[in-house]
DSSP file (Angstrom, degrees, kcal/mol; ACC not computed):
  #  RESIDUE AA STRUCTURE BP1 BP2  ACC     N-H-->O    O-->H-N    N-H-->O    O-->H-N    TCO  KAPPA ALPHA  PHI   PSI    X-CA   Y-CA   Z-CA
    1    1 A M              0   0    0      0, 0.0     2,-0.5     0, 0.0     0, 0.0   0.000 360.0 360.0 360.0 142.9    6.5  -20.8  -33.6
    2    2 A H        -     0   0    0      0, 0.0     0, 0.0     0, 0.0     0, 0.0  -0.955 360.0-152.9-115.2 118.8    6.3  -22.8  -30.4
    3    3 A L        -     0   0    0     -2,-0.5     3,-0.1     1,-0.1     2,-0.0  -0.709  24.7-111.2 -91.4 140.6    9.3  -22.5  -28.0
    4    4 A P        -     0   0    0      0, 0.0     2,-0.4     0, 0.0    -1,-0.1  -0.337  36.6-101.4 -69.1 153.3   10.0  -25.4  -25.6
    5    5 A F        -     0   0    0      2,-0.0     2,-0.9     1,-0.0     0, 0.0  -0.653  29.4-146.6 -78.3 128.5    9.5  -24.9  -21.9
    6    6 A D    >   +     0   0    0     -2,-0.4     3,-0.7     1,-0.1    -1,-0.0  -0.854  18.8 179.4 -99.3 107.1   12.8  -24.2  -20.2
    7    7 A N  T 3   +     0   0    0     -2,-0.9    -1,-0.1     1,-0.2     4,-0.1   0.274  67.1  84.6 -89.4  14.1   12.4  -25.7  -16.8
    8    8 A S  T 3  S+     0   0    0      2,-0.1    -1,-0.2     0, 0.0    -2,-0.0   0.694  71.7  91.3 -83.6 -25.1   15.9  -24.7  -15.8
    9    9 A L  S <  S-     0   0    0     -3,-0.7     2,-0.1     1,-0.1     0, 0.0  -0.521  88.3-110.8 -77.5 137.9   14.6  -21.3  -14.8
   10   10 A P        -     0   0    0      0, 0.0     2,-0.6     0, 0.0    -1,-0.1  -0.351  22.4-127.6 -71.2 146.7   13.6  -21.0  -11.2
   11   11 A I        -     0   0    0     -4,-0.1     2,-0.6    -2,-0.1    -4,-0.0  -0.847  22.5-154.2 -87.8 119.1    9.8  -20.6  -10.3
   12   12 A I        -     0   0    0     -2,-0.6     2,-0.2     4,-0.1     0, 0.0  -0.857   5.9-156.2-101.9 125.5    9.4  -17.6   -8.1
   13   13 A D    >>  -     0   0    0     -2,-0.6     4,-2.4     1,-0.1     3,-0.8  -0.572  36.7 -92.1 -99.2 168.5    6.3  -17.8   -5.8
   14   14 A R  H 3> S+     0   0    0      1,-0.3     4,-2.9     2,-0.2     5,-0.2   0.837 123.9  54.2 -50.9 -46.5    4.6  -14.6   -4.4
   15   15 A K  H 3> S+     0   0    0      1,-0.2     4,-1.7     2,-0.2    -1,-0.3   0.915 112.1  43.4 -55.1 -44.0    6.7  -14.6   -1.1
   16   16 A Q  H <> S+     0   0    0     -3,-0.8     4,-1.6     2,-0.2    -2,-0.2   0.925 111.6  54.3 -68.4 -44.6    9.9  -14.7   -3.0
   17   17 A K  H  X S+     0   0    0     -4,-2.4     4,-3.0     1,-0.2    -2,-0.2   0.920 106.7  53.5 -48.2 -49.0    8.6  -12.0   -5.4
   18   18 A A  H  < S+     0   0    0     -4,-2.9    -1,-0.2    -5,-0.2    -2,-0.2   0.917 108.4  48.1 -53.8 -46.8    7.8   -9.8   -2.4
   19   19 A S  H  < S+     0   0    0     -4,-1.7    -1,-0.2     1,-0.2    -2,-0.2   0.765 113.6  47.4 -72.2 -25.1   11.3  -10.1   -1.0
   20   20 A I  H  < S+     0   0    0     -4,-1.6    -2,-0.2    -5,-0.1    -1,-0.2   0.909 101.3  72.5 -87.0 -39.5   13.0   -9.3   -4.4
   21   21 A M  S  < S-     0   0    0     -4,-3.0     2,-0.2    -5,-0.2     0, 0.0  -0.463  91.4-106.9 -72.9 145.9   10.8   -6.2   -5.3
   22   22 A K        -     0   0    0     -2,-0.1    -1,-0.1     1,-0.1    20,-0.1  -0.470  38.5-114.2 -73.5 139.7   11.2   -3.0   -3.6
   23   23 A S        -     0   0    0     18,-0.2    20,-2.4    -2,-0.2     2,-0.4  -0.327  23.1-145.3 -66.7 150.4    8.3   -2.2   -1.1
   24   24 A K  E     -a   43   0A   0     18,-0.3    55,-2.6    50,-0.2     2,-0.6  -0.947   2.0-147.0-110.4 145.8    6.0    0.8   -1.8
   25   25 A V  E     -ab  44  79A   0     18,-2.3    20,-3.0    -2,-0.4     2,-0.5  -0.946  20.3-148.1-102.9 110.8    4.4    3.0    1.0
   26   26 A F  E     -ab  45  80A   0     53,-3.1    55,-2.7    -2,-0.6     2,-0.4  -0.755   7.4-160.2 -90.2 129.2    1.0    4.1   -0.1
   27   27 A I  E     -ab  46  81A   0     18,-2.4    20,-2.7    -2,-0.5    21,-0.4  -0.942   6.8-151.9-108.6 122.1   -0.1    7.4    1.1
   28   28 A V  S    S-     0   0    0     53,-0.7    20,-0.9    -2,-0.4    -1,-0.2   0.954  70.3  -1.6 -68.0 -63.2   -3.9    7.9    0.9
   29   29 A E  S    S-     0   0    0     18,-0.1    -1,-0.1    20,-0.1    22,-0.1  -0.853  88.3 -77.8-131.1 160.8   -4.1   11.7    0.5
   30   30 A P        -     0   0    0      0, 0.0    -1,-0.1     0, 0.0    19,-0.0  -0.269  54.6-178.8 -57.9 146.1   -1.8   14.7    0.2
   31   31 A T        -     0   0    0      2,-0.2     4,-0.1     1,-0.1    53,-0.1  -0.999  38.7-135.1-146.5 146.3   -0.7   15.7    3.7
   32   32 A P  S    S+     0   0    0      0, 0.0    -1,-0.1     0, 0.0     3,-0.0   0.591  71.9 116.7 -72.7 -12.7    1.5   18.4    5.2
   33   33 A L  S    S-     0   0    0     50,-0.1     2,-0.8     1,-0.1    -2,-0.2  -0.205  78.0-110.4 -63.5 148.6    3.3   15.8    7.4
   34   34 A N        +     0   0    0      1,-0.1     3,-0.3     2,-0.0    -1,-0.1  -0.753  40.0 175.2 -76.1 108.0    7.0   15.1    6.9
   35   35 A L    >>  +     0   0    0     -2,-0.8     3,-1.5     1,-0.2     4,-0.6   0.203  44.5 109.8 -99.5  13.2    7.0   11.5    5.4
   36   36 A S  G >4 S+     0   0    0      1,-0.3     3,-0.9     2,-0.2     4,-0.2   0.801  70.9  61.8 -69.6 -21.8   10.7   11.1    4.8
   37   37 A D  G >4 S+     0   0    0     -3,-0.3     3,-1.4     1,-0.2    -1,-0.3   0.766  91.7  69.3 -68.0 -23.6   11.0    8.5    7.6
   38   38 A T  G X> S+     0   0    0     -3,-1.5     3,-2.6     1,-0.3     4,-0.9   0.755  78.6  77.8 -64.4 -26.6    8.6    6.3    5.6
   39   39 A E  G << S+     0   0    0     -3,-0.9    -1,-0.3    -4,-0.6    -2,-0.2   0.712  79.6  71.5 -59.1 -20.1   11.4    5.8    2.9
   40   40 A R  G <4 S+     0   0    0     -3,-1.4    -1,-0.3     1,-0.2    -2,-0.2   0.788 104.8  39.2 -65.4 -24.9   13.0    3.2    5.3
   41   41 A Y  T <4 S-     0   0    0     -3,-2.6     2,-0.3     1,-0.3    -1,-0.2   0.709 129.3 -60.1-100.2 -20.3   10.1    0.9    4.5
   42   42 A G  S  < S-     0   0    0     -4,-0.9    -1,-0.3   -20,-0.1   -18,-0.3  -0.988  74.2 -36.5 163.3-178.1    9.8    1.6    0.6
   43   43 A T  E     -a   24   0A   0    -20,-2.4   -18,-2.3    -2,-0.3     2,-0.2  -0.695  61.3-122.9 -79.9 118.8    9.2    4.1   -2.0
   44   44 A P  E     -a   25   0A   0      0, 0.0     2,-0.4     0, 0.0   -18,-0.2  -0.466  31.4-170.8 -61.1 132.3    6.5    6.6   -0.9
   45   45 A T  E     -a   26   0A   0    -20,-3.0   -18,-2.4    -2,-0.2     2,-0.6  -0.965  15.2-148.7-130.5 110.6    3.6    6.6   -3.4
   46   46 A L  E     -a   27   0A   0     -2,-0.4   -18,-0.2   -20,-0.2     3,-0.1  -0.709   8.5-165.8 -84.2 123.1    0.8    9.2   -3.2
   47   47 A L  S    S+     0   0    0    -20,-2.7     2,-0.4    -2,-0.6    -1,-0.2   0.933  70.6  20.3 -70.4 -49.5   -2.4    7.5   -4.5
   48   48 A S        -     0   0    0    -20,-0.9    -1,-0.2   -21,-0.4     4,-0.1  -0.941  54.7-151.7-130.1 143.5   -4.4   10.7   -4.9
   49   49 A S  S    S+     0   0    0     -2,-0.4     2,-0.3   -20,-0.1   -20,-0.1   0.370  85.0  50.2 -92.5   7.2   -3.6   14.3   -5.4
   50   50 A R  S    S-     0   0    0    -20,-0.0     2,-0.2     0, 0.0    -2,-0.1  -0.891  91.2 -95.8-135.3 161.2   -6.8   15.4   -3.9
   51   51 A K        -     0   0    0     -2,-0.3     2,-0.3   -22,-0.1    -2,-0.1  -0.504  41.3-113.0 -78.2 158.7   -8.8   14.7   -0.8
   52   52 A F        -     0   0    0     -2,-0.2    36,-0.1     1,-0.1    -1,-0.1  -0.631  27.9-110.9 -95.3 148.6  -11.6   12.1   -0.9
   53   53 A N    >   -     0   0    0     -2,-0.3     3,-2.1     3,-0.2     7,-0.2  -0.617  20.6-153.1 -77.3 114.9  -15.2   13.1   -0.4
   54   54 A P  T 3  S+     0   0    0      0, 0.0     3,-0.4     0, 0.0    -1,-0.1   0.649  92.0  59.4 -68.4  -5.1  -16.3   11.8    2.9
   55   55 A F  T 3  S+     0   0    0      1,-0.2     3,-0.1     2,-0.1     2,-0.1   0.435  98.5  62.6 -96.5  -1.1  -20.0   11.6    1.8
   56   56 A K    <>  +     0   0    0     -3,-2.1     4,-2.2     1,-0.2    -1,-0.2  -0.422  58.2 151.3-127.9  56.0  -19.1    9.2   -1.1
   57   57 A A  H  >  +     0   0    0     -3,-0.4     4,-2.4     1,-0.2    -1,-0.2   0.837  69.8  50.1 -54.7 -45.7  -17.8    6.3    0.7
   58   58 A K  H  > S+     0   0    0      1,-0.2     4,-2.7     2,-0.2    -1,-0.2   0.905 114.3  47.3 -64.6 -44.4  -18.7    3.5   -1.9
   59   59 A E  H  > S+     0   0    0      1,-0.2     4,-2.2     2,-0.2    -1,-0.2   0.897 109.5  53.3 -67.0 -33.6  -17.0    5.6   -4.7
   60   60 A N  H  X S+     0   0    0     -4,-2.2     4,-2.4    -7,-0.2    -2,-0.2   0.910 109.2  48.9 -59.1 -44.9  -14.0    6.2   -2.6
   61   61 A I  H  X S+     0   0    0     -4,-2.4     4,-3.1     1,-0.2     5,-0.2   0.960 113.3  46.5 -60.8 -49.3  -13.6    2.4   -2.0
   62   62 A D  H  X S+     0   0    0     -4,-2.7     4,-1.7     1,-0.2    -1,-0.2   0.901 113.0  49.9 -60.2 -37.8  -13.9    1.7   -5.7
   63   63 A E  H  X S+     0   0    0     -4,-2.2     4,-1.7     2,-0.2    -1,-0.2   0.863 112.8  46.4 -64.5 -39.5  -11.5    4.4   -6.7
   64   64 A I  H  X S+     0   0    0     -4,-2.4     4,-3.2     2,-0.2     5,-0.3   0.914 109.3  53.0 -75.8 -39.8   -8.9    3.3   -4.2
   65   65 A K  H  X S+     0   0    0     -4,-3.1     4,-1.9     1,-0.2    -1,-0.2   0.884 110.6  47.5 -60.1 -34.5   -9.2   -0.2   -5.2
   66   66 A S  H  X S+     0   0    0     -4,-1.7     4,-1.9    -5,-0.2    -1,-0.2   0.821 112.6  50.3 -73.7 -33.6   -8.6    0.7   -8.9
   67   67 A M  H  X S+     0   0    0     -4,-1.7     4,-1.0     2,-0.2    -2,-0.2   0.905 112.1  45.9 -76.4 -36.4   -5.6    2.9   -7.9
   68   68 A L  H  <>S+     0   0    0     -4,-3.2     5,-2.4     1,-0.2     3,-0.5   0.917 112.8  53.1 -66.1 -36.2   -4.0    0.0   -5.7
   69   69 A D  H ><5S+     0   0    0     -4,-1.9     3,-1.2    -5,-0.3    -2,-0.2   0.893 107.9  47.5 -65.4 -39.9   -4.6   -2.3   -8.5
   70   70 A S  H 3<5S+     0   0    0     -4,-1.9    -1,-0.2     1,-0.3    -2,-0.2   0.635 112.0  51.8 -78.5  -9.9   -2.9   -0.1  -11.1
   71   71 A E  T 3<5S-     0   0    0     -4,-1.0    -1,-0.3    -3,-0.5    -2,-0.2   0.226 113.5-118.4 -98.8  10.7    0.1    0.3   -8.7
   72   72 A D  T < 5 -     0   0    0     -3,-1.2    -3,-0.2     1,-0.2    -2,-0.1   0.813  37.7-161.1  60.3  33.4    0.4   -3.4   -8.2
   73   73 A Y      < -     0   0    0     -5,-2.4    -1,-0.2    -6,-0.1     3,-0.0  -0.228   9.0-169.4 -50.2 124.3   -0.3   -3.3   -4.5
   74   74 A D    >>  -     0   0    0    -50,-0.1     4,-3.4     1,-0.1     3,-1.1  -0.980  16.0-156.4-123.9 110.3    0.9   -6.5   -2.7
   75   75 A P  T 34 S+     0   0    0      0, 0.0    29,-0.3     0, 0.0    -1,-0.1   0.710  94.9  57.8 -64.3 -21.0   -0.2   -6.7    0.9
   76   76 A D  T 34 S+     0   0    0      1,-0.1    27,-0.1    27,-0.1    -3,-0.0   0.774 122.8  21.1 -73.9 -30.5    2.8   -9.1    1.6
   77   77 A R  T <4 S+     0   0    0     -3,-1.1     2,-0.1   -55,-0.1   -54,-0.1   0.813 110.8  68.6-111.8 -40.3    5.3   -6.5    0.4
   78   78 A D     <  -     0   0    0     -4,-3.4    26,-0.5   -55,-0.2     2,-0.3  -0.407  60.5-140.1 -97.7 162.2    3.8   -2.9    0.6
   79   79 A F  E     -bc  25 104A   0    -55,-2.6   -53,-3.1    -2,-0.1     2,-0.5  -0.785   4.7-141.0-117.0 157.0    2.8   -0.6    3.4
   80   80 A I  E     -bc  26 105A   0     24,-1.7    26,-2.5    -2,-0.3     2,-0.8  -0.988  16.4-145.2-118.7 128.2    0.0    1.8    4.0
   81   81 A C  E     -bc  27 106A   0    -55,-2.7     2,-1.6    -2,-0.5   -53,-0.7  -0.801  12.1-140.0-100.0 114.6    0.8    4.9    5.7
   82   82 A L        +     0   0    0     24,-2.3    26,-0.3    -2,-0.8   -55,-0.1  -0.495  59.0 118.7 -78.2  84.4   -2.1    6.1    8.0
   83   83 A T        +     0   0    0     -2,-1.6    -1,-0.2    24,-0.1   -50,-0.1   0.286  45.5  94.1-131.2  19.9   -2.2    9.9    7.6
   84   84 A A  S    S-     0   0    0      1,-0.2   -53,-0.0    -3,-0.1   -33,-0.0  -0.391  83.6 -71.8-103.7 177.8   -5.6   10.7    6.2
   85   85 A T     >  -     0   0    0     -2,-0.1     4,-2.3     1,-0.1    -1,-0.2  -0.161  52.6-104.9 -57.6 160.5   -8.9   11.8    7.7
   86   86 A S  H  > S+     0   0    0      1,-0.2     4,-2.4     2,-0.2     5,-0.3   0.974 119.7  46.9 -60.5 -55.4  -10.8    9.0    9.6
   87   87 A I  H  > S+     0   0    0      1,-0.2     4,-1.4     2,-0.2    -1,-0.2   0.846 113.1  49.4 -64.9 -27.1  -13.5    8.4    6.8
   88   88 A S  H  > S+     0   0    0      2,-0.2     4,-2.8     1,-0.2    -1,-0.2   0.873 110.7  50.9 -76.9 -33.7  -10.7    8.3    4.1
   89   89 A L  H  X S+     0   0    0     -4,-2.3     4,-3.4     2,-0.2     5,-0.2   0.889 110.3  49.4 -63.4 -41.6   -8.7    5.8    6.3
   90   90 A V  H  X S+     0   0    0     -4,-2.4     4,-2.2     2,-0.2    -1,-0.2   0.898 114.0  45.7 -70.5 -34.7  -11.9    3.5    6.7
   91   91 A S  H  X S+     0   0    0     -4,-1.4     4,-2.1    -5,-0.3    -2,-0.2   0.957 115.2  47.3 -70.0 -46.2  -12.5    3.6    2.9
   92   92 A F  H  X S+     0   0    0     -4,-2.8     4,-3.1     2,-0.2     5,-0.2   0.940 112.5  48.6 -66.4 -46.7   -8.8    2.9    2.2
   93   93 A I  H  X S+     0   0    0     -4,-3.4     4,-2.5     1,-0.2    -1,-0.2   0.940 112.9  48.5 -54.3 -49.4   -8.6    0.0    4.8
   94   94 A L  H  < S+     0   0    0     -4,-2.2     4,-0.5    -5,-0.2    -1,-0.2   0.867 112.5  46.7 -62.4 -33.8  -11.7   -1.6    3.3
   95   95 A A  H >< S+     0   0    0     -4,-2.1     3,-1.1     2,-0.2    -2,-0.2   0.934 113.9  48.7 -72.0 -44.9  -10.5   -1.3   -0.2
   96   96 A A  H >< S+     0   0    0     -4,-3.1     3,-1.9     1,-0.3     4,-0.2   0.819 100.9  66.0 -63.4 -32.0   -7.0   -2.7    0.8
   97   97 A R  G >< S+     0   0    0     -4,-2.5     3,-1.2     1,-0.3    -1,-0.3   0.731  89.1  66.9 -59.0 -22.9   -8.6   -5.6    2.6
   98   98 A S  G <  S+     0   0    0     -3,-1.1    -1,-0.3    -4,-0.5    -2,-0.2   0.592  94.0  58.4 -80.1  -9.4   -9.9   -6.9   -0.6
   99   99 A F  G <  S-     0   0    0     -3,-1.9     2,-0.3     1,-0.3    -1,-0.3   0.482 122.3 -30.6 -98.6  -4.0   -6.4   -7.7   -1.8
  100  100 A G    <   -     0   0    0     -3,-1.2    -1,-0.3    -4,-0.2   -26,-0.0  -0.955  60.1 -90.3 169.8 176.7   -5.6  -10.0    1.1
  101  101 A S  S    S+     0   0    0     -2,-0.3     2,-0.3    -3,-0.1    -1,-0.1   0.628 103.4  51.3 -84.8 -14.9   -6.1  -11.1    4.7
  102  102 A I        -     0   0    0     -3,-0.1     2,-0.4     2,-0.0    -3,-0.1  -0.867  62.1-163.8-122.3 159.1   -3.2   -9.0    6.1
  103  103 A M        -     0   0    0     -2,-0.3    17,-3.2   -27,-0.1     2,-0.6  -0.984  12.9-144.8-141.7 131.7   -2.4   -5.4    5.8
  104  104 A R  E     -cD  79 119A   0    -26,-0.5   -24,-1.7    -2,-0.4     2,-0.3  -0.857  29.3-179.2 -91.7 108.5    1.1   -3.8    6.6
  105  105 A V  E     -cD  80 118A   0     13,-3.2    13,-2.5    -2,-0.6     2,-0.5  -0.794  22.3-142.9-115.3 156.2    0.5   -0.2    8.0
  106  106 A L  E     -cD  81 117A   0    -26,-2.5   -24,-2.3    -2,-0.3     2,-0.3  -0.990  20.4-178.5-113.7 120.7    2.8    2.6    9.2
  107  107 A I  E     - D   0 116A   0      9,-2.0     9,-2.7    -2,-0.5     2,-0.3  -0.907  30.8-110.7-119.5 149.4    1.8    4.6   12.2
  108  108 A F  E     - D   0 115A   0     -2,-0.3     2,-0.8   -26,-0.3     7,-0.2  -0.607  22.0-152.9 -85.3 135.2    3.7    7.5   13.7
  109  109 A D  E  >> - D   0 114A   0      5,-2.7     5,-1.2    -2,-0.3     4,-1.1  -0.924   4.9-166.4-106.1 109.9    5.2    6.9   17.1
  110  110 A A  T  45S+     0   0    0     -2,-0.8    -1,-0.2     2,-0.2     5,-0.0   0.775  87.4  55.9 -64.1 -29.3    5.4   10.3   18.9
  111  111 A K  T  45S+     0   0    0      1,-0.2    -1,-0.2    -3,-0.1    -2,-0.0   0.902 119.7  30.9 -72.8 -46.0    7.7    8.9   21.6
  112  112 A K  T  45S-     0   0    0      2,-0.2    -2,-0.2     4,-0.0    -1,-0.2   0.559  99.5-135.3 -91.1  -5.3   10.2    7.6   19.0
  113  113 A L  T  <5S+     0   0    0     -4,-1.1     2,-0.3     1,-0.2    -3,-0.2   0.767  72.4  91.4  52.0  35.5    9.4   10.4   16.5
  114  114 A S  E   <S-D  109   0A   0     -5,-1.2    -5,-2.7    -7,-0.1     2,-0.3  -0.953  82.6 -94.4-150.8 158.2    9.4    7.8   13.7
  115  115 A Y  E     -D  108   0A   0     -2,-0.3     2,-0.4    -7,-0.2    -7,-0.2  -0.582  37.5-161.8 -82.7 147.4    6.9    5.6   11.8
  116  116 A V  E     -D  107   0A   0     -9,-2.7    -9,-2.0    -2,-0.3     2,-0.2  -0.985  18.0-115.5-126.7 139.3    6.6    1.9   13.0
  117  117 A E  E     +D  106   0A   0     -2,-0.4     2,-0.3   -11,-0.2   -11,-0.2  -0.485  31.7 176.4 -77.3 140.3    5.2   -1.0   11.2
  118  118 A R  E     -D  105   0A   0    -13,-2.5   -13,-3.2    -2,-0.2     2,-0.6  -0.995  19.5-140.1-139.9 147.4    2.1   -2.8   12.4
  119  119 A V  E      D  104   0A   0     -2,-0.3   -15,-0.2   -15,-0.2    -2,-0.0  -0.921 360.0 360.0-107.0 120.1    0.2   -5.7   10.9
  120  120 A L              0   0    0    -17,-3.2   -16,-0.1    -2,-0.6    -1,-0.1   0.481 360.0 360.0-106.5 360.0   -3.4   -5.9   10.9
């Protein structure tokens, strides 16, 4: 059965979709840090329950890409919270860059004692 196309429904582009859907804050690895302040930006989402192996960068990047893809990561809407080891952050940033040209990150501002948004 073929249903006619209903052109009365609005077409939502990617930017509009980003404003409608709730943002996620992706956390790379488990951390003892208090991340409750990140909830101002979206729903905290832990990508991995374990630490990444610093000697397996290629595998880390592939795994992170797969995780972000399965979580519907949208660089126009979602945030990345920078709380992991340096090598994990490099892997994470390289993986996230494959989803778009910008990246919205949250970094901790020690003077304000809160997370602030930066766009890379």
